[in-house]
N, C-alpha and C positions, 0 to 999 in steps of 0.2 A: 130734413129738407136741405139740398145742396145750395149753398149761398152763391150768388152770381157776382162776378167781378164788376165793380163800378166802371163806368166809361173811362178808357185810358189806363186801365190797371189790369189788363189781361196778362196771363202768364208769359206769352211770347214777347209782348212789348216791354214787360217788366224785366225779362231776361236781357233784352237788347239794351235797355237803359242801364242795367247793372253792369253789363260788359263794357258799355261806353264809359261809365264812370270809373270802372276798375282800370281801364286803359288810360285814364286821365285825358280823354279827348276833349277838345274845346266845345263849349256849349254852342249849338248853332244859333245864329242871330234870329230874332223874332220873325223877320220877313221871309225866312226859309222854312218856318214851321207854321206860320199863319198867313192867310191870304190877305195881303195888304196892298190895295190898288196903288200902283205907282212906285211902290217900294219892293214888292216881291218881283223877281225876274219874270218876264213875259206875262205881266199882269195888266197891260194896257192894250187897247186896240192897235195903236201904232206899232208896238213891239211885235204883236202877233202878225200883223200884215207884213212887216219887214221880214220876219222869220219865214213865213210861208212863201213870200216872193223870193227870198234867198234860196229856198228849197227848189223852186221852179227853175231859177237861173242855173243853179248847180247841176240839176239833173238833165235839163234840156241843153244847156251849154256843154256839159260833160259828154252827152251823147254825140254832139257835133265833133268834139275834140277826139272822140274814140272812133269816129267813122272810118278813118283810114289806118287805124292801129289794130294790133292783135289784142284779143281779149285777155284779161288777167285771169289767173286761176283762183287765187285768194282762198284756198281751202281752209287753212288754219285761221286766218282772221275771220272768215265767214262762220266757222264753227264756234270760235270764241264769242262772237256777236250773238249768235243764237243761244249759246249756253247761258250767257248773261241774262238774256231776255226770258228764257224759260224758267231759270232759277229765280230771277227777280219777280216775275209774274206770280210764281207759286208762293213766295214769301209774302208779297203784298196781299194776295188773296187770303192767305191764312190770317194776316193781321186785320183785315177788314171784317172777316167772318167772326173773329175773336171779339171785335167791338160790337158788331150788329146782332149776333145771336143772343146775348143777354138782354138786349133791348127788345128783341122779338119775343123772347120768353116772358118778359115782364109786361110789355105793352101790347103785343100783337102785331100782325103784319101791316094792317092799315096805318097804325101809328108810325111805324118804321118808314113807310113810303110817303106819308103825308104831313106828319107833325114836324115842326121846325126843331123840336127837341132832339130828333134823330140826326140832325146836322151838327154833330159834336165837334169840338176842337180837334180831337184825335182823328176823326174821320176826315176833317178838312186837310190835315197834314197828309193823310193817305191819298186823298184825291189829288193833292198837289204832286205827290210822287208819281202817281199814275199819269197825270198831265205831262210831266217832264219826260216820262218814259215814252210818250207819244213822239217827242222830238228825237229821242234815240232811235225809235223805230223807223224814222225817215232814212236812216242809214241803209235800211233794206233796199231802197231804190238806188242808192249809190252803188251798192254791190251789183245790181242789175245793169247799171250803166257801165261799170268797169268790166263786167263780164260780157257786155254787148248783147244783153237779153232785151226782148221787146218791152217797151214801157206801156203797158195796157192802161186804158183810161180808168178801169175799175181800181187798179192798184194805186195810181197817182191820186185819184179823187179821194179814195177811202183814206189813205194815209194822211193827206193834208186836211181833209174835212174833219177827221176824228180829233186832230189836235185842236182845231177851232171849236168843236163840239165840247171837249173837256173844259176849254177856257170859258165858254158861255155858261156851263153848268156851275162852275165855281163862282162866277160873278153873280149868277141868278140864284144861288143858294137853294137849288132844288134837292129836296130830301130824298127823292126817289132815285137819284143817280147811283146810289150804291148797288142797286139791282143790275143796271146796265154795266157798270164797271166790273162787278164780280163775275158776271157771265163772260164778259170779254176777257178777263184775266184767265178764267178757266180754259177758254178756247186757246189763249195764247200759250199757256203751259204746254198743251199738246202740240200746237202748231210749231212753236219754235223748237220743241223737242224733236219733232219730225224733221225739221230742216237741219238741225244739228246732227241727228243720227244719219240721214241720208247723205249729207255731205261727207260723212266718214265711210260711206260705202254700204251701209246697212240697207236691206230691202224691207220696206214696211208696207203691209197690205191694205192699211185702212185710210189711204189718202182720200178716197171717195167719201168715206164717212166723216172725215174732217170737214169737208165742204158742207155736208148735210148738217153737221153740228153747228156750223156758222149760221146756216139758214134758220135752224131751230132757235138759236140764240136771238136772232132778230125778231122772230115771231113772239117769243116770250117777252122780249123788251117792249115790243109795240103794244102788246096786250096790257102790260102794266103801266107804261107811260101814258098811253091813251086813256086808260082808266083814271089815273091820277089827274091828268090834264082836264079831261071832261068834268070830273068832279069839281075842280076849281071853278071852271066857267059856269057849271050849273049852279054852284053856290052864288057866284057873282050875279048871275041873271035871275036868281030866285026861283029856280026850277027845283021843286021839292020832291025828292024821291027817297025811298026808305034807306038806301045805301049811301046817299050823297052827303059828304062832309068836305070841308075845304081842304086843299092840299097846298103846302107851302112851296114857295119858289116864284121867281119872276115869270110873268106870262111870256115875255119874249124868249126866255131860255127854254120854257116848256114847249112852245110852238116850234122853235128852231130844232129842238131835239126830236120832236115827232116827225118833222119834215126830213131831217137827215137820216134817221133810222128807217123811215119808209123807203127812201131812195136806196139805202143799202140792201133792204130786203129784195127789191125788184132787180137790182143789179146782180146780186148773188144768185138769184133764181135764174136769170138770164145766162149767167156764166155756167151754172150747173147744167142747164139744158144744152148749151152749146158743147160743153166738154164731155158730158156723160150720156146725153140722150140724143144728140144730133150726130151728124156725120163728121164733125170736126175731129181733127187728130187730138188725142188725149195728151195733155201735158204730163211731163214727168214730175208728178207731185201735185198736191192740192195747191190751189192758187194762193200765193202768199200775199193776201190783201187785207187781212184782218189785224 
């Protein structure tokens, strides 16, 4: 029987730590690898509000500043940005799967989405990296502004709300969040690769299917998070059903996650219909909103 690595000791993270030590790099401070409210960057309500407000000021103020200016091309910076995000998303996805798959094999799927034991220290570090990546992704909108592209509601809402969503799930310690994060990272590997490649002049035929994949992602997300959330409330309210067991995580984080993901699904379906089913002019590439 093949032995499974213990949490935090998978081959990929072990190789990264070994390389880090070989290069004699400094040990990161605890607030950068652990979620410590008030000490970890962007870990308080005030910091998040200021960050998102700054995002709005920059993009809408920038749009006004660009109104009478020629658009920037920014081909190389745009390609570098997307290459970093597709590569980083792929690496983070591999690290999360390396951590969660042994837990799934040992304990089963229900345990992994509902038991607080699946909210490991290593996964918390990965969730933090994913959270900070969401702020890097806000640069997507800056490129739109500098290129004088339209700022669609779906794009702006999705980018800002996802940063807030990741923040709430870290605070709420929801064990199910690895499902949503993993699917999102998978989509981002393909999406940011698409934008890197097309910015370099490549013709890619599957832009429509990328949007379909985004919608499918939200359907899977909602099925699982609604299942986990309803199980928690059924347990709380004493509704005894054969499959009901409690799920870990703050109720506020769970309900907020359900609401945001539901809004994403309807918004993306609406975008798909307007773009591919209606008479609207098709955009050159899948909507860069995820």
